[in-house]
Every structure is written in C-alpha cells, then in structure tokens.
C-alpha positions, 0 to 999 in steps of 0.5 A, spaced: 538 491 478 544 495 481 544 501 477 539 507 480 538 509 472 535 502 471 531 502 477 527 508 474 526 505 468 523 499 471 519 503 475 516 507 470 514 501 466 510 499 472 506 506 473 504 505 465 502 498 466 498 499 473 495 505 471 493 505 463 485 505 463 485 504 470 480 507 475 477 506 482 470 504 479 472 500 474 477 495 478 473 489 481 472 490 488 471 482 490 476 477 493 474 470 491 471 468 498 470 475 502 464 478 505 464 485 507 464 487 514 458 491 517 462 497 519 458 503 519 463 509 521 465 514 516 472 516 518 477 515 513 484 512 513 487 518 511 484 522 517 488 516 522 494 517 518 495 524 518 494 524 526 501 523 527 506 529 527 510 527 521 517 524 520 520 522 526 525 516 529 519 511 530 520 506 524 514 502 526 508 508 524 506 510 517 509 517 516 512 515 509 506 512 506 502 519 509 507 523 505 507 519 499 499 520 499 500 527 500 505 528 494 501 524 489 494 528 491 498 535 490 500 533 483 494 529 481 488 532 485 483 527 482 488 521 483 484 515 485 488 515 491 484 520 494 479 515 496 483 514 502 480 520 504 473 519 503 470 515 509 464 513 505 467 509 501 469 502 503 476 499 502 481 495 506 488 498 505 495 494 507 499 500 509 506 499 509 510 501 515 516 506 515 521 501 515 518 497 509 520 503 505 527 503 508 527 496 506 524 498 499 529 503 498 535 499 500 533 493 495 533 498 489 539 503 491 543 499 495 543 504 500 540 505 507 538 512 509 538 514 516 532 517 517 525 517 515 526 524 511 532 521 507 528 515 506 522 519 502 527 523 498 531 517 496 524 514 494 522 520 490 529 519 486 527 512 483 520 513 483 516 519 480 509 521 482 505 516 477 509 510 480 508 512 487 500 512 485 501 505 482 504 503 488 499 506 493 493 503 489 496 496 489 495 496 497 488 498 496 482 493 496 476 497 494 469 495 496 470 491 502 471 492 509 476 486 511 477 486 519 483 482 521 479 476 523 476 475 516 483 476 513 485 470 517 480 466 513 482 468 506 488 463 505 489 462 498 484 468 496 486 473 491 484 480 492 483 485 486 487 492 488 484 499 486 490 498 481 487 492 477 493 487 480 492 482 484 495 480 491 494 473 494 493 471 501 497 466 505 496 464 512 502 460 515 502 458 523 497 464 524 501 469 521 498 473 514 502 474 508 501 477 502 504 475 495 505 480 490 508 480 483 515 480 485 517 473 485 524 474 488 523 478 494 520 476 501 513 477 501 510 482 506 507 480 513 501 483 516 504 486 523 498 491 525 491 490 524 484 493 524 487 500 524 480 505 524 476 499 526 469 500 526 469 504 520 468 503 512 475 504 511 480 499 515 487 498 514 492 493 516 500 495 517 505 491 513 512 490 514 514 490 506 512 494 500 507 490 496 510 490 489 506 490 482 511 487 478 518 483 479 523 488 480 
C-alpha cells in the first residue's frame, strides 16, 4: 500500500479484527510445547521500560513502545495492555526496539523520520489508539514466563498472543525468528534476551514490529 489513507483503512480493520471479543483472560495462554519457568519476582516489564528517560538518539532501546503503551493506557485505562504493569501476572513479551518502529513507519509511509519522536508522531498518523492496542497485544504471550533458553527450543511452536492471534517460532542457526501474519515482509528476529529476568514477566527485544495481519 503506497497511500497513507489506504494504510489507515487497513490498520483500522486490523484493530477491529484483533480486538473484537478479546480480553486477556479469554486469550489462550499456552504454546504448543512450552512450560512456565519458575520465576518468582513481581517487578513488571513496564517498570523496566520506564527506567529510561524517553526519546533519545539510541535506536536500540525501547522508548517508542513505552510511549505507545502510555498512549493506549491514557486513552483506555482499562485496556488489557495494562497487564504489562502488573508484575504478578506471568507473561512473555517480544518488545520491538525503536528501530523496529522506524522500519514499520518507512514500510507504511515511504518516509524515514530522523528522530524517535518524529517516528512516534508518524506512527500515530497511521495508527489510532485501537490499532496501537491491537499491535501491542500481539507482542504479548500471556500466562508463560519463557526465558531465552526455553524460547530457543520452541522451533515450530505456535504461541497464542493476548490479542488472540498466533505467532510461530523459527530457530535457524541459533537465531530465533518470529513468523507473524504478514507474509510479504521480513520476520522479526530476537536480538535482546531476558529483559527483567528472574521475574514473572520477561521480555525479549526484537528488530521488527510483529504484524497481526498482512499489510
């Protein structure tokens, strides 16, 4: 899709498809072969992400996803996205780096913003709050604390996300890739592991944004 108007229509459809009838409690929480790690700490992933000072010049941290979570919760305080701030709830999140959102914006608009702030603003022009919520939930696997060692054993496993969609794990030459619902774009790769290790909530950084539909 080359026109921004068409991108917005597609993303709105994505939000409706991913969120209709969806609650975190209702989403299946199992991978086909996964078992929960015995992590006990209650520090939330949101706490870790918000330790940063916000937008900066480092494209390899997680400022944009932090702002996206805050944007959704400001508009929808009861959103299931709030589970990221509940450290007592087990989950595994695949967290896009800032550069992942830059790549997404470039793919959707044909433009490459020069700053993280500009990238976030461009994202908001093509994705409303419901869309952001749907995309964020597609990155969360509820009910499981999957450390990197476990994820690396899940080649071929299908993981059900908090939005109800699925992603498939592929392990190639020791590298972990995640296959999403977009068949035309490159698959995200896990590039940072075990964020918040030792707690019930754990994250793994990825270099592209997972897409719940073919854009």
